[in-house]
C-alpha positions in Angstrom: 0.0 0.0 0.0 0.9 3.6 -0.4 0.3 5.6 2.8 0.7 9.3 3.4 1.2 10.8 6.9 0.7 14.4 7.7 1.3 16.4 11.0 2.2 19.7 12.5 3.4 18.5 15.8 6.1 19.5 18.3 9.3 17.3 17.7 9.5 15.5 21.1 5.8 15.2 22.0 3.9 12.0 22.6 1.8 12.7 19.5 5.0 13.0 17.4 6.1 9.6 18.8 2.9 8.1 17.6 3.7 9.2 14.0 7.3 7.9 14.2 6.3 4.5 15.7 3.6 3.9 13.2 6.0 4.9 10.4 8.6 2.4 11.5 6.1 -0.5 11.5 4.1 0.4 8.4 7.1 1.2 6.2 8.4 -2.4 6.6 5.8 -3.7 4.1 4.4 -0.5 2.6 5.5 2.8 1.0 5.0 5.4 3.7 5.6 9.1 2.9 5.6 11.9 5.4 4.4 15.5 4.9 4.9 17.8 7.8 5.0 21.5 8.7 7.4 22.9 11.2 10.0 25.7 11.8 12.8 23.1 12.0 13.6 20.1 9.9 13.3 16.6 11.4 16.6 14.8 11.0 15.2 11.4 12.1 12.2 11.3 9.6 14.3 10.3 6.5 15.4 7.2 8.5 11.8 6.1 9.0 9.8 7.2 6.0 10.3 6.4 2.3 9.8 10.0 1.2 9.8 13.1 3.4 8.3 16.4 2.4 9.2 19.2 4.7 7.4 22.6 4.6 9.0 25.3 6.6 6.6 27.5 8.6 7.8 30.1 11.1 5.1 31.2 13.5 5.1 34.8 14.5 6.5 35.8 17.9 3.6 38.3 18.3 0.4 36.7 19.4 -1.9 39.0 17.3 -0.2 37.8 14.1 -0.2 34.2 15.3 -4.0 34.5 15.7 -4.6 36.2 12.3 -2.1 36.4 9.5 -0.4 33.1 10.4 -3.7 31.3 10.0 -4.2 32.7 6.6 -0.7 31.7 5.5 -1.2 28.3 7.0 -4.5 27.8 5.1 -2.7 28.6 1.8 0.2 26.3 2.6 -2.1 23.4 3.3 -3.8 23.9 0.0 -0.4 23.6 -1.7 0.4 20.4 0.3 -2.9 18.9 -0.6 -2.1 19.2 -4.4 1.0 17.1 -3.9 -0.8 14.5 -1.8 -3.7 14.2 -4.3 -1.3 13.6 -7.2 0.2 10.5 -5.6 -3.0 8.4 -5.3 -2.4 7.1 -1.7 -4.4 4.2 -0.4 -4.5 5.7 3.1 -4.1 9.4 4.1 -3.4 9.5 7.8 -3.6 13.0 9.2 -2.5 14.0 12.7 -3.1 17.2 14.7 -1.7 20.7 14.2 -0.1 22.6 17.0 -1.5 25.7 15.4 -5.2 24.8 14.9 -5.7 21.3 16.4 -7.6 19.8 13.4 -5.5 20.9 10.4 -6.7 22.9 7.4 -5.5 20.0 5.2 -8.7 18.1 5.9 -10.5 20.6 3.7 -8.5 19.8 0.6 -8.0 16.0 0.7 -10.7 13.3 0.4 -11.0 9.9 2.1 -8.8 11.0 5.1 -8.3 9.3 8.5 -7.8 11.9 11.2 -6.3 11.0 14.6 -7.8 13.3 17.2 -6.1 12.7 20.6 -8.3 15.3 22.2 -10.6 18.1 21.6 -9.5 21.7 21.2 -8.9 22.0 25.0 -8.6 25.8 24.8 -12.3 25.8 24.0 -13.8 22.7 25.5 -11.8 22.0 28.7 -12.9 23.8 31.9 -9.3 23.7 33.1 -8.4 26.1 30.3 -11.1 28.6 31.1 -10.3 32.3 30.7 -8.8 33.6 33.9 -11.0 36.0 35.9 -8.4 38.4 36.9 -7.3 39.9 33.5 -8.0 43.2 31.9 -11.3 43.8 30.0 -9.4 44.1 26.7 -7.6 40.8 27.2 -10.9 39.1 28.2 -12.6 40.3 25.0 -9.6 39.3 22.9 -9.6 35.8 24.4 -13.3 35.4 23.9 -13.1 36.5 20.2 -9.9 34.4 19.5 -11.4 31.3 21.0 -14.6 31.6 19.0 -12.5 31.9 15.8 -10.4 28.9 16.7 -13.5 26.9 17.6 -14.9 27.6 14.1 -11.7 26.6 12.4 -11.3 23.4 14.4 -14.9 22.3 13.9 -14.9 23.1 10.2 -11.7 21.1 9.7 -12.6 18.0 11.8 -16.0 17.6 10.1 -14.1 17.2 6.8 -12.4 14.0 7.9 -13.8 10.7 6.5 -12.9 8.8 9.7 -11.9 10.0 13.1 -9.8 7.9 15.5 -8.8 8.7 19.0 -6.7 7.3 21.9 -9.2 6.3 24.5 -12.9 5.9 25.4 -12.5 9.0 27.5 -11.4 11.0 24.5 -14.1 9.4 22.3 -16.8 10.6 24.7 -15.3 14.1 24.8 -15.2 14.2 21.0 -18.8 13.2 20.8 -19.8 15.9 23.3 -17.9 18.5 21.4 -18.6 17.6 17.8 -21.2 14.8 17.7 -18.7 12.6 15.9 -18.5 8.9 16.6 -14.7 8.4 16.8 -13.1 5.0 16.8 -10.8 4.1 19.7 -7.3 3.0 18.7 -5.1 2.8 21.8 -1.5 3.9 21.5 1.5 1.8 22.6 4.9 1.7 24.1 8.2 0.4 22.8 8.6 -2.6 25.0 12.2 -3.3 23.8 13.2 0.2 24.9 11.0 0.4 28.0 11.8 -2.8 29.8 12.8 -4.0 33.4 16.5 -3.4 34.1 18.4 -4.9 37.0 19.1 -1.6 38.7 19.2 -0.6 42.4 16.1 1.3 43.5 17.1 4.8 44.3 13.8 6.6 44.8 10.5 5.7 46.4 8.4 7.8 44.0 8.9 9.1 40.5 6.9 12.1 39.4 7.2 13.0 35.7 6.0 16.4 34.5 6.1 20.0 35.5 5.2 21.4 38.9 1.7 22.6 37.9 -1.7 21.8 39.2 -2.7 20.3 35.8 0.1 17.7 36.2 -1.1 17.0 39.8 1.9 18.4 41.5 -0.3 20.1 44.1 -1.8 16.8 45.1 1.6 15.2 45.6 2.9 18.3 47.5 -0.1 18.3 49.9 0.4 14.5 50.4 4.1 14.8 51.3 3.3 17.5 53.9 1.5 14.8 56.0 4.7 12.7 56.4 7.1 13.2 59.3 9.7 11.6 57.1 8.9 12.1 53.4 9.4 9.3 50.9 12.3 10.0 48.5 10.9 11.6 45.4 12.6 12.0 42.0 11.1 14.8 39.9 11.7 14.5 36.2 10.7 17.3 33.9 9.0 16.4 30.6 6.4 18.8 29.4 3.6 18.3 26.8 6.0 19.2 24.1 8.4 16.4 25.2 11.1 18.9 26.4 13.1 17.7 29.4 14.6 14.3 30.1 15.7 12.2 27.2 13.9 8.9 26.5 17.1 6.9 27.4 17.4 8.6 30.7 13.7 8.3 31.4 13.9 4.5 31.1 16.7 4.5 33.7 14.8 6.8 36.1 11.7 4.6 35.9 13.7 1.5 36.7 15.3 3.2 39.7 11.9 4.0 41.2 9.7 1.8 43.3 6.5 3.6 42.2 5.5 5.8 39.3 3.0 8.5 40.0 0.6 9.7 37.3 -1.6 12.5 38.7 -2.5 14.7 35.7 -6.0 16.1 35.5 -8.2 14.8 32.7 -5.4 13.3 30.7 -6.8 12.1 27.4 -4.7 8.8 27.5 -1.2 9.3 28.8 1.9 7.4 27.8 3.6 7.7 31.3 1.6 4.9 32.9 2.4 2.6 30.0 6.1 3.4 30.1 6.2 2.7 33.9 4.2 -0.5 33.5 6.4 -1.7 30.6 9.4 -1.4 32.9 7.5 -3.5 35.5 7.1 -0.7 38.0 3.8 -0.3 39.9 1.8 2.8 39.0 -0.5 4.9 41.2 -2.8 7.0 39.0 -5.8 9.2 39.6 -9.0 7.6 38.4 -9.6 10.1 35.7 -9.3 10.4 31.9 -7.5 7.7 30.0 -5.6 6.4 33.1 -8.7 4.4 34.0 -8.2 2.4 30.7 -4.5 1.6 31.1 -4.1 0.9 34.8 -6.0 -2.0 36.4 -6.8 -1.1 40.0 -5.2 -3.6 42.4 -3.6 -5.6 39.6 -1.0 -3.4 37.7 -1.2 -0.6 40.3 -3.8 1.6 42.0 -6.4 4.0 40.8 -7.3 6.6 43.4 -9.5 9.6 43.9 -7.9 13.0 43.8 -7.4 12.7 47.5 -4.2 13.2 49.5 -5.2 10.7 52.2 -5.9 7.9 49.7 -2.7 8.7 47.8 -0.7 8.5 51.1 -2.4 5.2 51.9 -1.5 3.6 48.6 2.1 4.9 48.7 2.6 3.5 52.2 1.0 0.1 51.3 3.3 -0.4 48.3 6.5 0.9 50.0 5.8 -1.5 53.0 5.1 -4.5 50.8 7.9 -5.4 48.4 6.2 -8.6 47.2 2.9 -6.8 46.3 4.8 -4.1 44.5 6.9 -6.6 42.5 3.8 -8.6 41.7 2.0 -5.6 40.4 5.0 -4.6 38.3 5.1 -8.1 36.8 1.4 -7.9 36.0 1.9 -4.5 34.5 4.6 -5.7 32.1 2.4 -8.6 31.0 -0.5 -6.3 30.4 1.5 -4.0 28.2 2.9 -6.9 26.2 -0.6 -8.2 25.6 -2.4 -4.9 24.8 -0.3 -1.8 24.6 2.5 -2.4 22.1 2.9 -0.3 19.0 2.5 -3.4 16.9 -0.9 -4.1 18.5 -1.9 -0.5 17.9 -1.0 -0.6 14.2 -2.9 -3.8 13.8 -6.0 -2.2 15.3 -5.5 0.9 13.1 -5.5 -1.2 9.9 -8.5 -3.3 11.0 -10.6 -0.2 11.8 -9.8 1.2 8.3 -10.6 -2.2 6.7 -14.0 -2.2 8.5 -14.7 1.4 7.5 -16.0 2.7 4.1 -12.6 4.1 3.2 -11.1 2.2 0.3 -7.7 0.7 0.6 
């Protein structure tokens, strides 16, 4: 088959990893081309895809221009990219999100497209992203107008997709509420050959991955630690939504050095951190929200908790005091990932969904 991928994603993000991992697997038996827009060129892409088409786009440093002229330029660029894609008669056109608009303009110009929507346009639909109350009147009206414009763009674009996929049942429900679109769930995966149990000495009790924001759940951890006379040893690893921070190689080492991996983010659409921890056979404690409820099995591969400091402390204490339980959960977690959450399994489901749909292959 001939397959085209398109994205406008940040280089080190989890969504970009999705593109690369699918490209590695599908290119073994198919011709897979990549079309992408960014301000820097991806040096790894030519090693993965058969043909790579890079389109340079520098987003303005001034927000007003990013919210106006940049969108016009991007619309024109996508029309140009569509002409190239349409000439090549691809069997599958797999479109990924845009860091500029969420659902990309390209969906307007290409037919029979598969669009992977990992989440809704959170700026518009997520209460956590609501406009702050303590801002000037001018900024408030600007935010209201800008969000209305971006909502129109995102909705118009996503409705042009022939088939919409997403990463979890949680995201599927949110997409239906926002757009009345019945998306198909195609779980993501983890590289089990890279994220695997290493025979390393445990150096930390807890591993917290993310930034120190309330959205990442740092406030919950901080309040929980205050209740200890002697705090557990916590390792903080920075890796933001754009993937900036710890390298993947170092992340594997840090996970293996921890007794417990914490995943406390609010309304996470799916989340790769629990899978990466589970793949390294480390027990996970996650808040029972979002996509975490679909990857962590409570009492088997880790614990799902309410967003409550007392319950978090209870589960931490239980696992730290019981090595055999913690190791058993870690073993179960690794087995669960191997059975359900590998990239190979994800690609197989992707192809089956397309085969079952009306999109011709």
